[in-house]
A tleap script that builds the chain and sets N, CA, C and O, in Angstrom:
source leaprc.protein.ff14SB
mol = sequence {
  NMET PRO ALA ILE PHE PRO ALA THR LEU LEU
  ALA TRP CYS VAL ILE TRP THR VAL LEU ALA
  GLY VAL ALA MET LEU ARG GLY ALA THR ALA
  ARG PRO GLY GLY SER GLY ARG SER ALA VAL
  GLY PHE TRP SER MET THR LEU PHE TRP ILE
  ALA ILE ASP VAL GLY ILE ILE GLY TRP ALA
  ALA LEU ASP PRO VAL ALA ASP VAL SER GLU
  PHE ARG HIE LEU LEU LEU VAL ASN GLY CYS
  LEU ASP VAL VAL TYR VAL ILE VAL GLY PHE
  VAL MET ILE ARG SER ARG ASN PRO MET VAL
  GLY GLY PHE ALA ARG ALA ILE ILE VAL GLN
  GLY GLY PHE LEU LEU VAL PHE ASP PHE ILE
  TRP TRP TRP LEU LEU ALA GLY SER VAL CGLY
}
set mol.1.N position { 0.849 -1.173 0.000 }
set mol.1.CA position { 0.000 0.000 0.000 }
set mol.1.C position { 0.896 1.237 0.000 }
set mol.1.O position { 1.760 1.384 0.864 }
set mol.2.N position { 0.689 2.116 -0.962 }
set mol.2.CA position { 1.493 3.341 -0.996 }
set mol.2.C position { 1.231 4.206 0.249 }
set mol.2.O position { 0.100 4.300 0.724 }
set mol.3.N position { 2.288 4.829 0.761 }
set mol.3.CA position { 2.176 5.642 1.973 }
set mol.3.C position { 1.218 6.817 1.786 }
set mol.3.O position { 0.614 7.288 2.750 }
set mol.4.N position { 1.079 7.286 0.557 }
set mol.4.CA position { 0.203 8.429 0.317 }
set mol.4.C position { -1.286 8.051 0.408 }
set mol.4.O position { -2.136 8.925 0.574 }
set mol.5.N position { -1.599 6.756 0.301 }
set mol.5.CA position { -2.996 6.315 0.390 }
set mol.5.C position { -3.629 6.714 1.732 }
set mol.5.O position { -4.627 7.434 1.741 }
set mol.6.N position { -3.067 6.257 2.876 }
set mol.6.CA position { -3.685 6.662 4.141 }
set mol.6.C position { -3.538 8.157 4.414 }
set mol.6.O position { -4.389 8.748 5.078 }
set mol.7.N position { -2.467 8.778 3.909 }
set mol.7.CA position { -2.290 10.223 4.110 }
set mol.7.C position { -3.392 11.011 3.405 }
set mol.7.O position { -3.906 11.990 3.946 }
set mol.8.N position { -3.749 10.584 2.205 }
set mol.8.CA position { -4.823 11.246 1.466 }
set mol.8.C position { -6.157 11.062 2.179 }
set mol.8.O position { -6.942 12.002 2.303 }
set mol.9.N position { -6.401 9.851 2.642 }
set mol.9.CA position { -7.642 9.583 3.372 }
set mol.9.C position { -7.683 10.392 4.671 }
set mol.9.O position { -8.739 10.891 5.059 }
set mol.10.N position { -6.551 10.519 5.333 }
set mol.10.CA position { -6.489 11.324 6.557 }
set mol.10.C position { -6.784 12.790 6.260 }
set mol.10.O position { -7.492 13.444 7.025 }
set mol.11.N position { -6.255 13.307 5.167 }
set mol.11.CA position { -6.534 14.701 4.788 }
set mol.11.C position { -8.032 14.888 4.573 }
set mol.11.O position { -8.594 15.889 5.017 }
set mol.12.N position { -8.688 13.943 3.901 }
set mol.12.CA position { -10.135 13.987 3.700 }
set mol.12.C position { -10.850 14.040 5.059 }
set mol.12.O position { -11.785 14.819 5.245 }
set mol.13.N position { -10.407 13.218 5.989 }
set mol.13.CA position { -11.021 13.180 7.327 }
set mol.13.C position { -10.867 14.507 8.061 }
set mol.13.O position { -11.810 14.994 8.685 }
set mol.14.N position { -9.688 15.081 7.983 }
set mol.14.CA position { -9.433 16.354 8.660 }
set mol.14.C position { -10.321 17.451 8.068 }
set mol.14.O position { -10.926 18.231 8.804 }
set mol.15.N position { -10.396 17.507 6.755 }
set mol.15.CA position { -11.224 18.531 6.097 }
set mol.15.C position { -12.678 18.416 6.548 }
set mol.15.O position { -13.286 19.419 6.923 }
set mol.16.N position { -13.238 17.219 6.519 }
set mol.16.CA position { -14.646 17.046 6.879 }
set mol.16.C position { -14.903 17.197 8.372 }
set mol.16.O position { -15.989 17.617 8.771 }
set mol.17.N position { -13.924 16.863 9.198 }
set mol.17.CA position { -14.078 17.085 10.636 }
set mol.17.C position { -14.122 18.584 10.927 }
set mol.17.O position { -14.935 19.042 11.731 }
set mol.18.N position { -13.248 19.342 10.273 }
set mol.18.CA position { -13.255 20.802 10.432 }
set mol.18.C position { -14.575 21.386 9.932 }
set mol.18.O position { -15.174 22.230 10.597 }
set mol.19.N position { -15.027 20.935 8.759 }
set mol.19.CA position { -16.302 21.424 8.228 }
set mol.19.C position { -17.459 21.121 9.173 }
set mol.19.O position { -18.329 21.967 9.379 }
set mol.20.N position { -17.476 19.922 9.748 }
set mol.20.CA position { -18.533 19.557 10.696 }
set mol.20.C position { -18.470 20.437 11.935 }
set mol.20.O position { -19.498 20.897 12.433 }
set mol.21.N position { -17.265 20.668 12.426 }
set mol.21.CA position { -17.113 21.533 13.600 }
set mol.21.C position { -17.578 22.950 13.331 }
set mol.21.O position { -18.269 23.547 14.156 }
set mol.22.N position { -17.203 23.489 12.186 }
set mol.22.CA position { -17.623 24.846 11.824 }
set mol.22.C position { -19.144 24.909 11.672 }
set mol.22.O position { -19.778 25.851 12.148 }
set mol.23.N position { -19.724 23.917 11.016 }
set mol.23.CA position { -21.178 23.904 10.824 }
set mol.23.C position { -21.905 23.853 12.163 }
set mol.23.O position { -22.909 24.538 12.359 }
set mol.24.N position { -21.400 23.048 13.069 }
set mol.24.CA position { -22.054 22.941 14.366 }
set mol.24.C position { -21.857 24.202 15.202 }
set mol.24.O position { -22.766 24.627 15.916 }
set mol.25.N position { -20.681 24.792 15.113 }
set mol.25.CA position { -20.439 26.043 15.841 }
set mol.25.C position { -21.281 27.194 15.296 }
set mol.25.O position { -21.706 28.074 16.044 }
set mol.26.N position { -21.515 27.176 13.997 }
set mol.26.CA position { -22.331 28.225 13.374 }
set mol.26.C position { -23.811 27.988 13.596 }
set mol.26.O position { -24.632 28.816 13.200 }
set mol.27.N position { -24.165 26.887 14.213 }
set mol.27.CA position { -25.556 26.622 14.532 }
set mol.27.C position { -26.362 25.991 13.419 }
set mol.27.O position { -27.591 26.060 13.435 }
set mol.28.N position { -25.701 25.377 12.451 }
set mol.28.CA position { -26.423 24.759 11.340 }
set mol.28.C position { -27.368 23.681 11.827 }
set mol.28.O position { -28.418 23.452 11.227 }
set mol.29.N position { -26.998 23.015 12.916 }
set mol.29.CA position { -27.848 21.946 13.422 }
set mol.29.C position { -28.944 22.459 14.349 }
set mol.29.O position { -29.813 21.693 14.765 }
set mol.30.N position { -28.909 23.745 14.673 }
set mol.30.CA position { -29.893 24.307 15.590 }
set mol.30.C position { -31.021 25.048 14.875 }
set mol.30.O position { -31.873 25.649 15.529 }
set mol.31.N position { -31.035 25.013 13.556 }
set mol.31.CA position { -32.092 25.700 12.808 }
set mol.31.C position { -33.440 25.086 13.122 }
set mol.31.O position { -33.547 23.875 13.317 }
set mol.32.N position { -34.466 25.917 13.170 }
set mol.32.CA position { -35.796 25.375 13.436 }
set mol.32.C position { -36.320 24.582 12.241 }
set mol.32.O position { -35.955 24.834 11.092 }
set mol.33.N position { -37.178 23.627 12.543 }
set mol.33.CA position { -37.839 22.880 11.468 }
set mol.33.C position { -36.954 21.841 10.825 }
set mol.33.O position { -35.980 21.368 11.412 }
set mol.34.N position { -37.317 21.496 9.601 }
set mol.34.CA position { -36.668 20.418 8.876 }
set mol.34.C position { -35.219 20.657 8.541 }
set mol.34.O position { -34.431 19.712 8.524 }
set mol.35.N position { -34.832 21.921 8.267 }
set mol.35.CA position { -33.448 22.152 7.859 }
set mol.35.C position { -32.469 21.844 8.985 }
set mol.35.O position { -31.356 21.387 8.728 }
set mol.36.N position { -32.867 22.087 10.221 }
set mol.36.CA position { -32.006 21.757 11.355 }
set mol.36.C position { -31.843 20.260 11.513 }
set mol.36.O position { -30.743 19.772 11.775 }
set mol.37.N position { -32.939 19.526 11.355 }
set mol.37.CA position { -32.883 18.066 11.464 }
set mol.37.C position { -32.074 17.478 10.307 }
set mol.37.O position { -31.337 16.508 10.488 }
set mol.38.N position { -32.213 18.062 9.131 }
set mol.38.CA position { -31.439 17.605 7.982 }
set mol.38.C position { -29.952 17.823 8.226 }
set mol.38.O position { -29.137 16.955 7.911 }
set mol.39.N position { -29.595 18.972 8.784 }
set mol.39.CA position { -28.195 19.268 9.087 }
set mol.39.C position { -27.662 18.315 10.155 }
set mol.39.O position { -26.529 17.844 10.055 }
set mol.40.N position { -28.466 18.032 11.165 }
set mol.40.CA position { -28.051 17.070 12.195 }
set mol.40.C position { -27.775 15.720 11.546 }
set mol.40.O position { -26.769 15.077 11.846 }
set mol.41.N position { -28.658 15.296 10.665 }
set mol.41.CA position { -28.476 14.028 9.974 }
set mol.41.C position { -27.218 14.026 9.135 }
set mol.41.O position { -26.427 13.084 9.186 }
set mol.42.N position { -27.032 15.102 8.350 }
set mol.42.CA position { -25.867 15.172 7.471 }
set mol.42.C position { -24.569 15.143 8.263 }
set mol.42.O position { -23.687 14.332 7.982 }
set mol.43.N position { -24.447 16.024 9.253 }
set mol.43.CA position { -23.173 16.132 9.962 }
set mol.43.C position { -22.916 14.949 10.873 }
set mol.43.O position { -21.763 14.546 11.024 }
set mol.44.N position { -23.941 14.375 11.486 }
set mol.44.CA position { -23.703 13.204 12.329 }
set mol.44.C position { -23.308 11.997 11.470 }
set mol.44.O position { -22.416 11.241 11.856 }
set mol.45.N position { -23.953 11.803 10.317 }
set mol.45.CA position { -23.559 10.706 9.433 }
set mol.45.C position { -22.162 10.942 8.859 }
set mol.45.O position { -21.387 10.000 8.696 }
set mol.46.N position { -21.847 12.190 8.557 }
set mol.46.CA position { -20.505 12.511 8.068 }
set mol.46.C position { -19.461 12.131 9.109 }
set mol.46.O position { -18.441 11.528 8.776 }
set mol.47.N position { -19.710 12.480 10.364 }
set mol.47.CA position { -18.752 12.137 11.418 }
set mol.47.C position { -18.662 10.625 11.615 }
set mol.47.O position { -17.591 10.110 11.939 }
set mol.48.N position { -19.762 9.912 11.426 }
set mol.48.CA position { -19.733 8.460 11.493 }
set mol.48.C position { -18.812 7.898 10.402 }
set mol.48.O position { -17.995 7.014 10.664 }
set mol.49.N position { -18.954 8.422 9.176 }
set mol.49.CA position { -18.097 7.977 8.074 }
set mol.49.C position { -16.637 8.317 8.350 }
set mol.49.O position { -15.747 7.526 8.036 }
set mol.50.N position { -16.387 9.474 8.929 }
set mol.50.CA position { -15.014 9.858 9.260 }
set mol.50.C position { -14.431 8.873 10.267 }
set mol.50.O position { -13.264 8.495 10.165 }
set mol.51.N position { -15.238 8.459 11.234 }
set mol.51.CA position { -14.768 7.475 12.220 }
set mol.51.C position { -14.376 6.171 11.529 }
set mol.51.O position { -13.362 5.567 11.877 }
set mol.52.N position { -15.167 5.736 10.558 }
set mol.52.CA position { -14.846 4.521 9.799 }
set mol.52.C position { -13.542 4.727 9.021 }
set mol.52.O position { -12.674 3.853 9.013 }
set mol.53.N position { -13.411 5.888 8.368 }
set mol.53.CA position { -12.194 6.184 7.609 }
set mol.53.C position { -10.961 6.193 8.511 }
set mol.53.O position { -9.900 5.705 8.122 }
set mol.54.N position { -11.101 6.742 9.702 }
set mol.54.CA position { -9.974 6.758 10.649 }
set mol.54.C position { -9.631 5.320 11.054 }
set mol.54.O position { -8.460 4.990 11.242 }
set mol.55.N position { -10.640 4.476 11.187 }
set mol.55.CA position { -10.387 3.057 11.456 }
set mol.55.C position { -9.597 2.403 10.332 }
set mol.55.O position { -8.704 1.594 10.585 }
set mol.56.N position { -9.923 2.753 9.091 }
set mol.56.CA position { -9.186 2.226 7.936 }
set mol.56.C position { -7.735 2.697 7.976 }
set mol.56.O position { -6.813 1.931 7.699 }
set mol.57.N position { -7.549 3.969 8.327 }
set mol.57.CA position { -6.193 4.516 8.432 }
set mol.57.C position { -5.409 3.776 9.527 }
set mol.57.O position { -4.238 3.445 9.345 }
set mol.58.N position { -6.062 3.527 10.649 }
set mol.58.CA position { -5.417 2.788 11.740 }
set mol.58.C position { -5.044 1.383 11.318 }
set mol.58.O position { -3.947 0.908 11.614 }
set mol.59.N position { -5.965 0.712 10.620 }
set mol.59.CA position { -5.691 -0.634 10.112 }
set mol.59.C position { -4.496 -0.594 9.154 }
set mol.59.O position { -3.614 -1.451 9.209 }
set mol.60.N position { -4.484 0.406 8.284 }
set mol.60.CA position { -3.386 0.525 7.311 }
set mol.60.C position { -2.046 0.744 8.012 }
set mol.60.O position { -1.009 0.279 7.540 }
set mol.61.N position { -2.074 1.454 9.137 }
set mol.61.CA position { -0.832 1.714 9.872 }
set mol.61.C position { -0.368 0.468 10.633 }
set mol.61.O position { 0.830 0.195 10.706 }
set mol.62.N position { -1.313 -0.282 11.196 }
set mol.62.CA position { -0.959 -1.436 12.021 }
set mol.62.C position { -0.690 -2.705 11.209 }
set mol.62.O position { 0.150 -3.526 11.579 }
set mol.63.N position { -1.414 -2.851 10.099 }
set mol.63.CA position { -1.278 -4.072 9.300 }
set mol.63.C position { -1.336 -3.728 7.814 }
set mol.63.O position { -2.296 -4.090 7.134 }
set mol.64.N position { -0.323 -3.035 7.306 }
set mol.64.CA position { -0.359 -2.610 5.903 }
set mol.64.C position { -0.312 -3.799 4.944 }
set mol.64.O position { 0.355 -4.802 5.197 }
set mol.65.N position { -1.031 -3.658 3.852 }
set mol.65.CA position { -1.032 -4.675 2.809 }
set mol.65.C position { 0.159 -4.397 1.903 }
set mol.65.O position { 0.216 -3.360 1.242 }
set mol.66.N position { 1.109 -5.326 1.877 }
set mol.66.CA position { 2.332 -5.118 1.094 }
set mol.66.C position { 2.167 -5.588 -0.351 }
set mol.66.O position { 2.783 -5.033 -1.261 }
set mol.67.N position { 1.343 -6.601 -0.558 }
set mol.67.CA position { 1.155 -7.162 -1.890 }
set mol.67.C position { 0.195 -6.279 -2.695 }
set mol.67.O position { -0.954 -6.081 -2.302 }
set mol.68.N position { 0.674 -5.759 -3.810 }
set mol.68.CA position { -0.120 -4.839 -4.632 }
set mol.68.C position { -1.374 -5.527 -5.163 }
set mol.68.O position { -2.448 -4.927 -5.192 }
set mol.69.N position { -1.242 -6.767 -5.578 }
set mol.69.CA position { -2.394 -7.506 -6.109 }
set mol.69.C position { -3.481 -7.657 -5.049 }
set mol.69.O position { -4.665 -7.479 -5.335 }
set mol.70.N position { -3.072 -7.984 -3.829 }
set mol.70.CA position { -4.029 -8.109 -2.721 }
set mol.70.C position { -4.677 -6.758 -2.411 }
set mol.70.O position { -5.881 -6.685 -2.163 }
set mol.71.N position { -3.884 -5.703 -2.427 }
set mol.71.CA position { -4.418 -4.365 -2.157 }
set mol.71.C position { -5.424 -3.956 -3.226 }
set mol.71.O position { -6.475 -3.397 -2.913 }
set mol.72.N position { -5.104 -4.232 -4.488 }
set mol.72.CA position { -6.041 -3.929 -5.574 }
set mol.72.C position { -7.339 -4.709 -5.411 }
set mol.72.O position { -8.419 -4.188 -5.692 }
set mol.73.N position { -7.236 -5.960 -4.957 }
set mol.73.CA position { -8.442 -6.757 -4.720 }
set mol.73.C position { -9.294 -6.111 -3.624 }
set mol.73.O position { -10.514 -6.014 -3.759 }
set mol.74.N position { -8.651 -5.672 -2.546 }
set mol.74.CA position { -9.383 -4.979 -1.472 }
set mol.74.C position { -10.052 -3.706 -1.991 }
set mol.74.O position { -11.191 -3.405 -1.634 }
set mol.75.N position { -9.342 -2.969 -2.828 }
set mol.75.CA position { -9.908 -1.749 -3.408 }
set mol.75.C position { -11.116 -2.068 -4.279 }
set mol.75.O position { -12.100 -1.328 -4.271 }
set mol.76.N position { -11.048 -3.154 -5.025 }
set mol.76.CA position { -12.164 -3.556 -5.877 }
set mol.76.C position { -13.385 -3.931 -5.038 }
set mol.76.O position { -14.503 -3.524 -5.352 }
set mol.77.N position { -13.176 -4.698 -3.980 }
set mol.77.CA position { -14.282 -5.067 -3.083 }
set mol.77.C position { -14.865 -3.811 -2.442 }
set mol.77.O position { -16.083 -3.641 -2.402 }
set mol.78.N position { -13.998 -2.931 -1.942 }
set mol.78.CA position { -14.477 -1.685 -1.334 }
set mol.78.C position { -15.217 -0.825 -2.346 }
set mol.78.O position { -16.229 -0.207 -2.015 }
set mol.79.N position { -14.716 -0.780 -3.581 }
set mol.79.CA position { -15.389 -0.012 -4.624 }
set mol.79.C position { -16.797 -0.523 -4.881 }
set mol.79.O position { -17.726 0.263 -5.067 }
set mol.80.N position { -16.954 -1.842 -4.891 }
set mol.80.CA position { -18.302 -2.419 -5.068 }
set mol.80.C position { -19.209 -2.039 -3.901 }
set mol.80.O position { -20.379 -1.711 -4.100 }
set mol.81.N position { -18.673 -2.083 -2.695 }
set mol.81.CA position { -19.457 -1.656 -1.531 }
set mol.81.C position { -19.805 -0.167 -1.627 }
set mol.81.O position { -20.906 0.241 -1.259 }
set mol.82.N position { -18.873 0.630 -2.117 }
set mol.82.CA position { -19.131 2.066 -2.279 }
set mol.82.C position { -20.300 2.310 -3.230 }
set mol.82.O position { -21.111 3.207 -2.999 }
set mol.83.N position { -20.390 1.521 -4.293 }
set mol.83.CA position { -21.523 1.641 -5.226 }
set mol.83.C position { -22.826 1.374 -4.478 }
set mol.83.O position { -23.811 2.091 -4.656 }
set mol.84.N position { -22.823 0.341 -3.645 }
set mol.84.CA position { -24.022 0.019 -2.866 }
set mol.84.C position { -24.377 1.172 -1.931 }
set mol.84.O position { -25.546 1.538 -1.814 }
set mol.85.N position { -23.377 1.743 -1.267 }
set mol.85.CA position { -23.637 2.864 -0.351 }
set mol.85.C position { -24.300 4.025 -1.090 }
set mol.85.O position { -25.289 4.585 -0.618 }
set mol.86.N position { -23.757 4.377 -2.236 }
set mol.86.CA position { -24.300 5.510 -2.997 }
set mol.86.C position { -25.734 5.210 -3.449 }
set mol.86.O position { -26.595 6.088 -3.387 }
set mol.87.N position { -25.992 3.998 -3.894 }
set mol.87.CA position { -27.360 3.631 -4.289 }
set mol.87.C position { -28.297 3.735 -3.096 }
set mol.87.O position { -29.396 4.277 -3.216 }
set mol.88.N position { -27.877 3.222 -1.950 }
set mol.88.CA position { -28.701 3.315 -0.732 }
set mol.88.C position { -28.950 4.785 -0.391 }
set mol.88.O position { -30.063 5.148 -0.010 }
set mol.89.N position { -27.939 5.624 -0.522 }
set mol.89.CA position { -28.112 7.053 -0.265 }
set mol.89.C position { -29.172 7.661 -1.170 }
set mol.89.O position { -30.014 8.434 -0.713 }
set mol.90.N position { -29.132 7.313 -2.459 }
set mol.90.CA position { -30.132 7.854 -3.387 }
set mol.90.C position { -31.528 7.318 -3.094 }
set mol.90.O position { -32.515 8.017 -3.321 }
set mol.91.N position { -31.625 6.100 -2.599 }
set mol.91.CA position { -32.935 5.567 -2.201 }
set mol.91.C position { -33.433 6.307 -0.958 }
set mol.91.O position { -34.601 6.687 -0.876 }
set mol.92.N position { -32.541 6.503 -0.002 }
set mol.92.CA position { -32.921 7.166 1.259 }
set mol.92.C position { -33.296 8.627 1.064 }
set mol.92.O position { -34.112 9.159 1.818 }
set mol.93.N position { -32.719 9.280 0.074 }
set mol.93.CA position { -32.939 10.722 -0.095 }
set mol.93.C position { -34.404 11.027 -0.413 }
set mol.93.O position { -34.852 12.164 -0.270 }
set mol.94.N position { -35.132 10.025 -0.837 }
set mol.94.CA position { -36.548 10.217 -1.154 }
set mol.94.C position { -37.422 10.286 0.100 }
set mol.94.O position { -38.615 10.576 0.005 }
set mol.95.N position { -36.845 10.023 1.262 }
set mol.95.CA position { -37.597 10.029 2.513 }
set mol.95.C position { -38.127 11.426 2.823 }
set mol.95.O position { -37.483 12.430 2.518 }
set mol.96.N position { -39.287 11.474 3.421 }
set mol.96.CA position { -39.865 12.754 3.842 }
set mol.96.C position { -39.294 13.224 5.182 }
set mol.96.O position { -39.503 14.368 5.585 }
set mol.97.N position { -38.586 12.350 5.856 }
set mol.97.CA position { -37.979 12.689 7.137 }
set mol.97.C position { -36.704 13.491 6.867 }
set mol.97.O position { -35.786 12.980 6.225 }
set mol.98.N position { -36.631 14.730 7.343 }
set mol.98.CA position { -35.453 15.568 7.058 }
set mol.98.C position { -34.142 14.971 7.565 }
set mol.98.O position { -33.103 15.122 6.923 }
set mol.99.N position { -34.186 14.292 8.719 }
set mol.99.CA position { -32.950 13.720 9.246 }
set mol.99.C position { -32.466 12.589 8.338 }
set mol.99.O position { -31.269 12.479 8.076 }
set mol.100.N position { -33.372 11.761 7.864 }
set mol.100.CA position { -32.997 10.680 6.946 }
set mol.100.C position { -32.439 11.279 5.651 }
set mol.100.O position { -31.481 10.754 5.084 }
set mol.101.N position { -33.041 12.377 5.187 }
set mol.101.CA position { -32.511 13.066 4.005 }
set mol.101.C position { -31.091 13.558 4.233 }
set mol.101.O position { -30.256 13.493 3.331 }
set mol.102.N position { -30.814 14.052 5.438 }
set mol.102.CA position { -29.453 14.479 5.785 }
set mol.102.C position { -28.495 13.301 5.805 }
set mol.102.O position { -27.372 13.391 5.309 }
set mol.103.N position { -28.952 12.184 6.390 }
set mol.103.CA position { -28.133 10.967 6.364 }
set mol.103.C position { -27.816 10.590 4.923 }
set mol.103.O position { -26.674 10.275 4.589 }
set mol.104.N position { -28.840 10.625 4.073 }
set mol.104.CA position { -28.691 10.219 2.677 }
set mol.104.C position { -27.663 11.081 1.948 }
set mol.104.O position { -26.816 10.560 1.222 }
set mol.105.N position { -27.737 12.397 2.141 }
set mol.105.CA position { -26.779 13.275 1.467 }
set mol.105.C position { -25.346 12.989 1.928 }
set mol.105.O position { -24.417 13.007 1.121 }
set mol.106.N position { -25.173 12.728 3.215 }
set mol.106.CA position { -23.834 12.407 3.722 }
set mol.106.C position { -23.342 11.082 3.140 }
set mol.106.O position { -22.170 10.960 2.783 }
set mol.107.N position { -24.223 10.098 3.042 }
set mol.107.CA position { -23.841 8.805 2.478 }
set mol.107.C position { -23.418 8.969 1.019 }
set mol.107.O position { -22.434 8.373 0.580 }
set mol.108.N position { -24.164 9.778 0.277 }
set mol.108.CA position { -23.832 10.010 -1.131 }
set mol.108.C position { -22.477 10.711 -1.260 }
set mol.108.O position { -21.649 10.318 -2.082 }
set mol.109.N position { -22.254 11.745 -0.451 }
set mol.109.CA position { -20.986 12.486 -0.521 }
set mol.109.C position { -19.811 11.608 -0.095 }
set mol.109.O position { -18.819 11.498 -0.816 }
set mol.110.N position { -19.926 10.986 1.074 }
set mol.110.CA position { -18.809 10.200 1.594 }
set mol.110.C position { -18.599 8.914 0.790 }
set mol.110.O position { -17.466 8.559 0.467 }
set mol.111.N position { -19.687 8.223 0.473 }
set mol.111.CA position { -19.574 7.010 -0.341 }
set mol.111.C position { -19.082 7.319 -1.745 }
set mol.111.O position { -18.305 6.558 -2.321 }
set mol.112.N position { -19.542 8.446 -2.296 }
set mol.112.CA position { -19.081 8.861 -3.628 }
set mol.112.C position { -17.596 9.154 -3.635 }
set mol.112.O position { -16.883 8.762 -4.559 }
set mol.113.N position { -17.128 9.843 -2.606 }
set mol.113.CA position { -15.687 10.103 -2.512 }
set mol.113.C position { -14.912 8.795 -2.461 }
set mol.113.O position { -13.940 8.613 -3.194 }
set mol.114.N position { -15.345 7.883 -1.590 }
set mol.114.CA position { -14.620 6.624 -1.457 }
set mol.114.C position { -14.669 5.810 -2.745 }
set mol.114.O position { -13.706 5.119 -3.076 }
set mol.115.N position { -15.773 5.885 -3.469 }
set mol.115.CA position { -15.874 5.191 -4.752 }
set mol.115.C position { -14.808 5.714 -5.723 }
set mol.115.O position { -14.090 4.935 -6.349 }
set mol.116.N position { -14.719 7.022 -5.836 }
set mol.116.CA position { -13.724 7.638 -6.725 }
set mol.116.C position { -12.309 7.351 -6.210 }
set mol.116.O position { -11.424 6.992 -6.987 }
set mol.117.N position { -12.104 7.509 -4.920 }
set mol.117.CA position { -10.797 7.282 -4.289 }
set mol.117.C position { -10.320 5.852 -4.528 }
set mol.117.O position { -9.188 5.634 -4.961 }
set mol.118.N position { -11.191 4.876 -4.242 }
set mol.118.CA position { -10.817 3.473 -4.419 }
set mol.118.C position { -10.561 3.144 -5.888 }
set mol.118.O position { -9.605 2.439 -6.212 }
set mol.119.N position { -11.418 3.658 -6.777 }
set mol.119.CA position { -11.235 3.384 -8.199 }
set mol.119.C position { -9.927 3.975 -8.708 }
set mol.119.O position { -9.195 3.309 -9.439 }
set mol.120.N position { -9.623 5.215 -8.332 }
set mol.120.CA position { -8.378 5.847 -8.796 }
set mol.120.C position { -7.170 5.035 -8.339 }
set mol.120.O position { -6.259 4.790 -9.130 }
set mol.121.N position { -7.149 4.613 -7.071 }
set mol.121.CA position { -6.023 3.834 -6.580 }
set mol.121.C position { -5.964 2.472 -7.250 }
set mol.121.O position { -4.880 1.986 -7.575 }
set mol.122.N position { -7.128 1.846 -7.462 }
set mol.122.CA position { -7.152 0.562 -8.163 }
set mol.122.C position { -6.535 0.714 -9.550 }
set mol.122.O position { -5.737 -0.120 -9.978 }
set mol.123.N position { -6.910 1.781 -10.246 }
set mol.123.CA position { -6.417 2.035 -11.604 }
set mol.123.C position { -4.923 2.388 -11.599 }
set mol.123.O position { -4.162 1.877 -12.420 }
set mol.124.N position { -4.508 3.255 -10.680 }
set mol.124.CA position { -3.102 3.659 -10.612 }
set mol.124.C position { -2.174 2.487 -10.327 }
set mol.124.O position { -1.050 2.437 -10.827 }
set mol.125.N position { -2.650 1.551 -9.527 }
set mol.125.CA position { -1.802 0.426 -9.149 }
set mol.125.C position { -1.828 -0.727 -10.151 }
set mol.125.O position { -1.142 -1.732 -9.970 }
set mol.126.N position { -2.626 -0.572 -11.207 }
set mol.126.CA position { -2.714 -1.632 -12.221 }
set mol.126.C position { -1.359 -1.912 -12.856 }
set mol.126.O position { -1.043 -3.064 -13.154 }
set mol.127.N position { -0.568 -0.891 -13.062 }
set mol.127.CA position { 0.744 -1.064 -13.671 }
set mol.127.C position { 1.766 -1.691 -12.737 }
set mol.127.O position { 2.830 -2.126 -13.177 }
set mol.128.N position { 1.447 -1.738 -11.451 }
set mol.128.CA position { 2.385 -2.288 -10.455 }
set mol.128.C position { 2.231 -3.791 -10.273 }
set mol.128.O position { 3.056 -4.430 -9.621 }
set mol.129.N position { 1.184 -4.348 -10.845 }
set mol.129.CA position { 0.935 -5.787 -10.694 }
set mol.129.C position { 1.745 -6.513 -11.762 }
set mol.129.O position { 1.728 -6.144 -12.937 }
set mol.130.N position { 2.431 -7.518 -11.345 }
set mol.130.CA position { 3.183 -8.243 -12.364 }
set mol.130.C position { 4.197 -9.131 -11.860 }
set mol.130.O position { 4.886 -9.788 -12.640 }
savepdb mol mol.pdb
quit
């Protein structure tokens, strides 16, 4: 696993953690009505995804995958899961519940990022297999 892989994921986590903190400090989650509940859903789900990403970073630090072929296989499996996450997000976004809509938007954003991230790394490492 290239050292820049977990570093890039960590940068993503830091950016979204800062954004969540700023949104909460600015009172985005305290708005009356549906928009406040939607913001609570979005930012809480975003922080949940960040926690998962930090777990991946920890796993990468403690037990890095040295074999490129094995790492590409993991990226492919994760990419397939990312597709499922994004589809679930688009299904959930149709909910009339503002909090569920917020969850859905966070799933689409975070799952979409991971889909692109995993695919790019899978593609970049294709030349390293051999």
